[in-house]
N, C-alpha and C positions, 0 to 999 in steps of 0.2 A: 179686646181693646176697643176704645172708641176711636174713630178716624180724627186726625188732627184738624182736618178742615172738611168743609162740605164736599161730599163726593156721592156719584151714583156708582152703581155696580157696573164695572167696565162692560163694554159691549152688551148692555142690557136689551139693545134692539134685536138680538139674537137669542134672547131667553128662551128656553125650552121646557115645557111643561108636558111631560108624556101622559097619555089618555090613562094607563093602568094608574100613575100614581095620584090620580084625581078620583076615578071611580072605585078603585079597589083599596085606597086608603083615605085621603082627605073626606071624601064624601062618603065612606063606608061605616054605616052606623054600628056594624058588627065587628070591625077591625079592632084589636087588642090596643093598639097605639093610637089609631086615627079616629076610633069611636066618638071619644069627646070632642075633638074638632068637628066630626060630621054632626054632632047634635047641635053645635053652636052655628055653624054655617046653614044647617038645614032650617032654623028658626027664621031665617031670613030669605028663604025661598032657593036657596043653592040645593041642587038634588043630583045624584049621579047619572040620571037619564039626560039631564041636559048640562053634563060635564063641560062642554065647549064653552059655556057662559063663564065659568069658574077660569079656565083656561084665559080667555080674554081679558077678563078682570086682573088675574095674576100678571098678566105680561104688562098690562097698563101700570099696575102697582109698581113694578120693579122699574118701569122707564121713568115713571113721574116722580118717583119719591127717593130720599136720600139715605145712604148707608148710615145706621146708627151703631153697628159693631161690625168688626173685623176679626176673624178667628183663624189663625193659621193651622191647618192641618197637616198630616203626614203627606197626603197626596193632592194637595190644592188650598184654595182659601174658601172660607164661608163667609158670606155677606149676609147680615141681617138688616132689613128695610121696614121703617114703620111709616104708616100713611093710611089714607082713607081708601076703601074698596066699596065700589057700588054693588049692592045687592040686588037680586032680582025684584025684591017686594019695595024698592025705592029707598031703603036703608043705606045710610054711608058707615060701615064699620071700620073703627080704629083698628087696624090688623098689622101684625108682623110677619113679613114673608122671609123665607131664608133660601138663598141660592149658593151653589157651589161651583167654583170654577177650577177644574183639573189643573194641575202644573202643566204647561206647554200647550195649554188649550186656551180659547176665547169665550167659549159658550158657557154662559151662566145656565146651570140646571137647576130646576126647582127641587128642594129638599122638603119644605114644610111651611104651613102657615097656620097662624092661631090669633086670638084676640091680642092685641098688643099689651104688653105688661104695663102695670102702672108704673108710673115714673116716680 
């Protein structure tokens, strides 16, 4: 569903991006699901060794950009956010990040990120 009005991910200032999710998924070239994403991000200087840079950029991404899609799941709500992400090589990438807030909690947890789908 598209949100009816402009909104941000609730409690985006508390967004959590666990190190393993970045090092062993999003920036892992050998990961079955994350490998293609890792190839994309690595072209612009992101690397598993400097995973904390990706964490900082994702936290900024969720705080600064608006929700483009909301999906109600069994255990909570997924929020998709589109916007620019600053890469280590100076590029500004159009990226979608996805965040999950479990029912009865306030903390957005990082799910994934990939190039924004073409509109």
